[in-house]
N, C-alpha and C positions, 0 to 999 in steps of 0.2 A: 840745607841744615848742616851745621858743623859736625864733623865726626867726633866720636868720643875720644878721650885722651888715651894715648897708648902707654904712657909711662905710669906705672902703678903708684909711684910716689906723688905724681901730680894729680892723678885721677881722684884720689881721696884726700879730704881735708885732714889736717893734723888733729891730734887728740884735743887740742885746745878749743876747736870749733864744734866738737861733738858734745851733745848733752851729757853723755857718759864718757868721759875721757878714758883713753886706753893708753897703756905704757908705750913709750917710744921703743922701736925695735930697729936694729941696724939692718936686718934682712927683710924688713917690711912685711913680716908675717903677722897675720891677724887671726885670732881664734874665732870660731863661730860663736856669735853672741855679741861680739864687739860691734860698734856703730860704724857704718860705712856711709859717707856722704859724697854723692857724685858732684863733679864740677862740670858746668856748662855755661854758655853765655846767659847773662842775666835775663835777656828778653825771652829765652826759651824755658825759663824756670817759673813755675807758678808762685804767686805771692798772695798772702792773705788780703782779701778785699777785692781781688781781681774779678771783673765782671765778664759774663758770657751770656750770649743771647739765648742759648738752649743747652741741654745736657750733652747732646752729640758733639757740639763744638767744643765744649769743655773736655769731654773725654778724648777727642782727637788731639787736643793740645797736650793733655797729660800723657797720652800714648806716645806722641812724638818726642816728648821730653824723656820718657823712659827709653825709647829706642836710641836716642842720642847718647844716653848715659850708660846703656848696657844692661837694662832690665826690662821686663815685660809687665805692663799694667793690665788690669781687668776691671770690669764693672762688678760691684758688690751690692750690698743691700740698699734699701731706700725706705723713706717714710712718707706717708700720705695723710692728708687731712680728711675731714668728713666729706668733702666734695670729690674725693678720690684724686686729688691733684698732688703731685710730688712736691714735698716741702724740703726734703733733704735727700742727697744722693752721695753714696760712698764709692770712691775708686781706690783700689788697693794694688799692691804689688802682687804679681802672680804667685809669689812664694808665701803669701799670707796664709794663715791657718795651720793646722796640724795634720800630719798624715793619718789616713784612716787605718785602723787596725782590722786585720782579717779575722772576723769572728766566726768563721766557718768551723763547725765541730766535726765535719766529715774528714777524718784523717786518712781515709783510703784514697782520696783525690790528691794527686800530685800538685803541689802549689808551684806557680810560676815564680821565677826570680824577678822581682820588680823593685823599682826605686820610686821615691817620692821627692819632688822638688820643694814641697812645703816645709818651712822652717819657722813658722809663726813670725814672719817679717812684720814689723810695726808700721812700715811706710804706708801713708794713705793721703788721700785728698778728699775733703768733705765739702760738698756744695750745699748752699742753702738758698731758698727762694727769696728774691728781693721784692716780691709782691707785684711786680709789673710783667710777669711772664719770663723774666730772666733769672739768672743765678749768679751768686758770687762765692768766692772761696772763703769758707768760714774757718777751716782749719787745714793746715798743710804740715804733715809730718815728713820731714825730708830724709831722715837717716834710715838705713837698712841694717839688718844683722847678717848680711851675706855679701860675698864679693860679687863684682859685676863681670859681665862678659868683656873680654879683651880682644885684641887683634887676633884673628884666626879662629875665634869662636863666636863672634857676633852673628855670623850667618846662620847659626843653629837656633837662634832665638825665634820665637813665633813672630815677633814684630818684623823680623828681617826675612820672613818666609811667606811669600804670597805668589800664587800663580796668576800672572798677568795674561791678557789676551794673547800676547806673543807666545808665552809658555804653552798655553793650551793649544793654540794653532800648531805649534811645532810638534807637540806630542801626538796630535792627530795625524799630521802629515807624515811623521815618522812611522806611525802604526800602519799607514797605508802601504808602506814599503817593508812591512814585516820587521820593523825595528821596535823592540820593546822599550819599556820605560827606562830601564837601567842603561841601556846603550844610548837611548835618546838623551838622557841626562849627561852622559859622558861626552857625547857629540856637542851638546849645548855648551858644556864647560870649555871645550876646545874652541868654540866660536867666540865665547865671551872673553876667555883668557884665564880665568881662575874660578875656583869653586866659590870664593867669597862674593863674586859678582853675579853668580847665577840667580840668586834671589830665591831659591827653593832647593830642597834636598831631594835625593833620589826617592825617598819615601813619599814626598809630595807628588812627584811624577807618577809613582805607582798608584797612589790614592786616586788621582784623576782618571787613570785608566780603569781603575775599579769602579769609579763613579759612572763612567760611560756604560759599562756593562750593567750596573745597577739601574741606570736610567732606562736602558732598553728593556731589561727584565722580561716580564711576561708579555710585553707588547711586541716582542721581536718580529714575529711573523706578520703582524698587523702593520708594523712600521714599514717593512719591506714591500708588502703588497701595495700599501698606500703610496709609497714612493714610485713604484712602477706605474700606478694610475696617474700620478702627477706628471711623470715624464711623458706619458702617452698623451695627456691632455694639453700640456703647455710647452714642453721642452722638445720632444721628438715625436711627431705624429706618426712616424713609421715604426715606432717601438711596439713590439708585440710580446705578450706573455701569456702563459697558461699555468694554472695551479690546481691542485686537488687536495682535499682534506678527507680524514677518516670519519667514522661515525661520531666520534667525540670532538670533531672540529679541529683536530690537530693537523697542521700542514704535513703532507706526506710527499708531494712531488711539486717541483717548480721548474718551468722552462721559460727562457727569455731570449730575445734577439732584438738588437737595436737597428736603426735605419742603415747605418754603415755596414753592419754585418749582413743584413739582407741584400744590400747592393753588391757586396763582395761575393755573396753566394750566387747571385744572378750571373756573374761572369766567371767565377772560379769554382763553382759548386758541382762540376761534372763528376768529380771523384772526391769523396770525403772520408775522413778517418775519425774515429772516436774511441776513447778508452777511459776506464774509470780511474779516478784519483781519490785517495783516501786522506784522512787526518787533516782536513781543511776547515773544519768547523766543530763547535763544541757538541753538536748533536750526533756526530758521526755519520752524517748524510754523505752519500756518494756524489762527488762532483764530476761531471762529464762535459768537457769542452768538445765542440764539434769543429774539426780542423780541416783545412784544405791547403792548397799551394797557390800562391798568388803569382803575378807576372814577374816577380823578382826571385822566384824559386824559394821563397820564404813561407813559413807557416802563417796562415791567416785564420782567425777565429770567427766563425759564422754565428754561433749561438752557444748556450751553455744550459746545463740542467743540474738540478739537485734532486736526488732520489733517496727515499727512505731505505730501500733495500736494493741489492744487486741481483734481483731475480727476474724471470721472464716477464712477469706482469708489469713491473716497473719499467723495464726496457721497452715493452710494447707501448706503454703510455708515452714514454719519451719519443719513440719513433712516430706515433700518431700525432703528437704535438708538433714534431718537426714537419710532417707532411701538411698539417693544417696551416702552418705559418709560411713554409717555403714551397709547398707543392711537391710533386714527385719527379722532378727533372734529374735526379741523381742517376748516373750511369753505373757507378761502382762504389761500394762501401768496403772499407778496409778496417778490420778490427783485430783483436788478439783472439785467443782460442776459447774465450768465454762461451760456454754452451748456451747460457741464457740469452746472450746477444744474438747468437745464431738463430735461436727459435724466434725471437722478436723480429729480426730482419726478414726471415723467410715468410713470416705472416704479414708484416706491414709493407714490405717492398718485394712482392712476388716476382716482378720482372727485372729486378736490379741484381747485378752480379755481386756476390759477396766473396771477398778474398781475405786471407789471413796475412798479417804482416810477417815478412820473412825475418825481420830483426828479432821479433819476439821468439820465434822458433829457433833460430840459429844460436841465440844466446843461451838456450837451454842445453845444448849439447854437452858442455863440460859438466854440468850438474847431473845429467842423466847418464853419461858414459864415463865420467871420471876426469877431473881437471888435469891430472898428470898425463893421462892417456891422450887427451886431445891436444895438450901442449907439446908433447915430445914425440908423438908418433906422426907419420905423414897422413894419417887418416883424414883429418880436416882439409888439408890441402888438396888431396885427391877428390874428396867429395865436393868441395867448392867448385871444382872445374865443371861439374855437371849441374849443381844446384843453381849457381849464380849466372850461368850462361843464358843470354837472351836468344842465342841463335841455334841452340840445340833443339832437335825435334823431340817429341815425346818418347819415341822409341830409343833415341840416343840417351836420353836421361834415364829411362828405366833400365837399360842395359848397363850403363855406367854405375848407377846406384847399386844394382845387384852385385856387380863385380867388386866394387869397393867394400861393400858390407860383407861379402863372402871372404874376401881376402883377409879381413881382420877378425873373422870368426864371430860376427855379430848378427848372423841371420836369424837367430832366435830371440833377439832383444825385443821385448814387448813394446817399448816406447818407439823404437825405430819402425816397427811394423805399423804402429798407429800413425806415425807421421807419413809413412809411405802410402797408407790408405787415404790420407788427406792431401796427396800430392797435387791434385787438380786445383786446390784452394790456395796454395802458396808457392809453388814452383813455377818460375816464369816460362818454362818450356810449354806449359799448358795454356798460357794466355799471352804469348808474345805478339799476337795480332789484335789485342784489345787495348783500348785507350786507358792508360794508367797514370799519365802525366808524371811518371817517375815516383809515384807515391809508395809503391810496395817495395822497391829496391833500396830506397834511401834509409838512413837511420830513422827509426820509428818517429814519425811526426807527432803522434799522440804522446809517446813517451817523452820526447823532448819538450813538448808543450806542457805536459804535466809538471816536469821539472822546472819549467819557467814559472808557472803559476805558483808553485810551492815556495818560490822566493818571496812571494807577496802575502801569503796567507799562513795561518798557523791553526793548530787544532783547537785552541781555546776561543776562537772568534765566534761571536754571535752571527746570525745570518746577515744582520744589517752591517756589521763590521766586515764580514766576508765580502759583501757586495762592493763596499767602498774599496777594499783591497783589489778585488777583481777588476773594478773600473780603472783603478790606477795601473794595473798590469796591461789592460787593453789600451789605455792611453799611451803607454810606452811603446807597445807593439805598433800602434798606428803612427806614432812619431818617428819610429825607425823607418817605417814605410815612406813617410813624407820625405825623410832624408834621401832615401833611394830614388824617389821621384825627382827630387831636386838634382841629384847627380846625373839623371838621365838627360838633362839639358846639356851636359858636356859630351862632346863627340869623342868616342874612343879612337885611339891611334891604330890604324889598320896594320896588319903584319904582311899581308901578301900583295898589297897594292892592286887589288882587283876591284872592278866596279861592283861586282856582286857583294863583296865584303862591305863596301861603303853603303850599298843599298840596305844591307842588314843592320848596319850601325844606325841608320836614320829611322828605322821603324821599330826595332826591338829594344827592350830595356837593356841596360848595360850588362846586367847579369846574364841574360839570355843571349846577348850578342857574343859574349865570350865563349859560351857553349857552342854556338853556331860557328864562331871563328875557328874552334878546334876542328870541326868537321870540314870547313873549307881548307884549312891547313893540311889535314889528312888527305884531302882529295889531290893535293899537289905532291904527295909523297910517293911511296913505292907500290901503290896499287897497280897490279898487272892486268892488262886487258887480254883476256883469253880469246875472245871472239866478239865480232860486231857485225850486225846485219840491219838492213832497212827493208821492211816489207809493209806496203800499203801506208806509207807515211809514218810508220812506227819504228823508231830506232831501238834495237835490242842489243844490250851489252852483257857479256859475261866477264865478271871481274874477280880476281883473286886478291883477297885482302890479307897482307902479311901481319897486320895488327890483330886479326881475329883468327889466328891459327891457319892462315892460308885457305880459309873457307871460300867457296865460290858463291857469288851472289849474282842474281840476274836483275837487270834494270831495263824497263821498257819506257820509252819516252815518245809521246805523240808530238810530232813536229809542228802540227797546226794548232792544236789546243793547249799544248805545253803541259798536258797531263803526264805525270811521272809516277812510276811504281817500282819499288825496290823490294826484293825478297827479304831484306833484313828487318823490315817493318818498323824502323825507328820512328818514322813520322806518325804511324798509327799509335805507337805506344806513348810517345812524349810530345808530339805536336810540332816538330821541326825536322827539316830534311837532313839526310845522312850524307856522309862523305861520298858515297857511290853516286848519289843523285847529283851532288855538286860537280863531280867529275863529268857526268853525262851532260849537264848543262853547259859546262865549259867547252866540251868537245862540239857541242851544237851551237856555239857562239851566242849563248844566252847570258846576258850580263846583269840580270836582275832575278830575284826570286819570284817564281810564278805566284800571283796573288791568291790563287786558290789553295796554296800551301802556306799562307801566312795566317797562323792561328791567332785569333783575336786575343786569347787569354795571355799571350806572351808580349803584347805590344805595350808601348809606353802609355801610362795613364789609362789602362784598359777599362777599369771600373767606371771612370768618368765618361768615357766615350761610348761604351756599349751597354751600360745598364739603363733600363727603362724606368727605374725607380727614381723619382725626383725627391731629393732630400730638402727638407725645410731648414732654415737657419736655426741651429740649435740654440735655444734660449735658456737662461738660467732660471731655476725654479724660484729663487729668491733674488730679484734684481737689486734690492737695496743691500743685501748682504754681499752680493757679487761686486757692486760698486764700491763698497767699503773695502773689500779684499783687494780690489785693483788699486784703489788709492793708497792702501797700506803698502802694496808692492812697489808703487811708484815712489813712495817716500823712502823705501829702502834703497831703491836705485839711485835716488838723488843723494842720499847719505853716503853710499858707497862711492858715488862719483865725486863728492866733495873730498873724501879721504884720499881717493886716487889723485885728484888734482893737487892736493896739498903736497904730494910727493915726499912726505917725510919732513917737510919744513916745519920746525917747531913753532914758529910764529903763526903760520897758517893753521896748524892743528890747535893751537891755543885759542885762536879766533873761533874755530868751529866749536870748540868745547864751551866757550863763554856764550856763544850764540844759542847753543842747545840748552844751556842752563836757563837763559832768558825765556826761551820758548816753553820749556817745561814748567817754569814758575807761572807763566801766563796761563797755561792749560790747567794747572792745579787750582789757581785762584778763580778761574772762570767756570770750572766744572763742578757739578754737584756730586760729591763723593758719597753722599748718603743714599742716593737713588741708584741702586744696583739691581740688575735683573735677577730673578730667582735662579737658584743654582741649576735646576733642571732645564729651565728655559735657555740658560746660557749654553749648556751642553748641547741641547737640540740645535741651536743656531750654529755651533761650531761644526758638528758632524753633518748638518744638513738633513737631519731626520727628526721629525716631530711625532711624539706619541699621540695616539688617538684617544678620545675620551672613553670609548667603550671597546673592550676586547671582543672582536668578532672571529678572529682566526687565532687559535692557540699555537704556541711554538711547537716544533716537531718533538716527538718522543725520542728518547735516546736510542739510536740504532746500534746494532751489534754487527757491523760489517768488518771487513778486513782492515786492520790497523786500529780498530777500536777495542781490541781485547784488553783485559786487565793485564797489568804489568807482571811479567814473570819474575818471581822472587828467586834470586840466586842462592847457591849453597851457603855462602858466607852469611847472608842475611838470615837464612833459615836457622843456621846454627845459633844465632843470637835471639831467636824467637820472633824475628820480624820487628818492624817498627810499629808501635802502637800510638795512635793519636789520643792525646789526653784532653779531657774536658777542661774548660776554664769558665770563670765566673763572668756572666754577662751583667754589666752595670745597669742595664735597662730593666731586665726582668728579675735580676738577682738570683738567677738559677745557674747551676753548673751544667754547661751544654757545649755542643760543638759549634757555637756561634758567639758573636760579641754584639755590642750595642749598635754597631753600624749596620748589621744585617739581621737584627732581631725582628721577628715577625709578631711578637707578643705585644700586649698593651703596654703603653708607657707607664 
């Protein structure tokens, strides 16, 4: 279709061609009320007597004529005979008619500043029945009384604004990455090249996001539960979930874990960590990811839960659901200082060690003792020597703590007394002989995971949208793990040229090999042997380690069974041998790591080799939609490949452009534009969530947890009396209220 004329002098005919001639003007200025006649190719312009098979075909023709010339057309009135058949149909310019007057007599309601595009434009097309089921043009009024859209404004017309399948898919994919409609529109513009080529405004993008939430509406909980059932039945038979409702059938708790998460837990679930996350959904429900450490020393998500409240009863339910799905093979659970979590863990996991994350506690020191004091005084440096030490005894820690606290006059500090009373829960000196796989000493795994998930979700998400975003985050996490698995196929370059180092490189993941390599390198350093003896086939060494404040460690090595034990307890805590053990092995002529000290959880592809859970091939819930999506992706790859192969050659690019035009015309001519899916069905197909006919589970009630409080009004806003929301008139119910015609619940 040929674009409209850019030159205003060419766009409109002279006064001689207008039914009501207007004076010539050098500056081409026309007053409202003068006649404006657009120019376009004659084959695109309606003519009196032109035949059409039906009304829709006629309207499409007139609509495209308007979009070519720079105005929007719309359907108007019609006449019918006694048999209720249409005998005459009117199409008019969208600016036909007169603006409506606000007849409201309530002067207390603040009126909105609005405009109207209507200016009683006379342009119209009248169809009449030809008696054979078709229609012909009976009358065609060509002239308008207003100017037309020109270059730079054409994209704002309704006829130039339509959300295609590509637009909708892009908006949804962007939302899964926590990219809102406004930013999505800006990114789309950057991809296309200009706002004129986007084909929709930022308001259209926002309206589609609004339509998604409206589509989900009261079916939110039902949609998500049904999706979980569909996943379990057809997509992932290892998927498990639990949920609970209140007496009014509102969803209150939800727990889920897929097959991959369950398989990861089987191998890496000896120590887990979980912490509450807030502001992730519109209901204020608490989001809790259950986290562990995988064989690449990275966080891995086993399961997740949504809870109505962060109290002991809700945490108990989450723990019981965890036990039901995973069993009780956990050795240690790490949390923050939440007392409700402590109660739930003690009741649900009576034999499991509960520890507090050091990072959560240590980050509180500046707020409890003073930021300036902790930053400028040597208090923290001295205290860290005893708190963070893995090799201090309990007596050494207690003496060191009391000395430092007394030195700075903090013996009466209430918070420090409380932390000291909880020392067995968070200070490594009290559990340096327990397996912790490094979880408690590292930067909080749960805190970093919460930060990670918050990049994908936002507080206004429905539960269904939240799960889509959560799934997107999990996909990225697992893709990163796949990349690390791929890198494990590459052999790291050894530093020390030792056979035992090569042995470690062949069996451990790349990340863990570098940690073990540090221990092997340290064993070749300045460790001093204080004493060595052999009694009954057991070699005993006393070693002074200059890297650990010259502390003396004892190593016992059985020459026949290759059992080794070091007083530093590094293997017990994290699952790989220490530098003292590697020195003992070297002195004993052992060039490989004894296999009883090769922990399965740190080996390459550990979850594939050591999990007993057999995963089925994950199938799509909607194969037809998946096939269409894959074909669409292949088309994009082909198109990008053609552009890349053209290498900027203008002839090749021109050939691609002409070929695409031919393909597009063929598609338009062969497709039935009148048959379009209902709006809600279309949204359901795009987001992969379909509403159920009957609501069986109501959405959660609004929770009042941390991060869900009302906004605190500042002093400046208080001085202005705060911002008040004004009522506006709804065109559906004709009432002044806090809604409009799009979300009005009254009768039409």
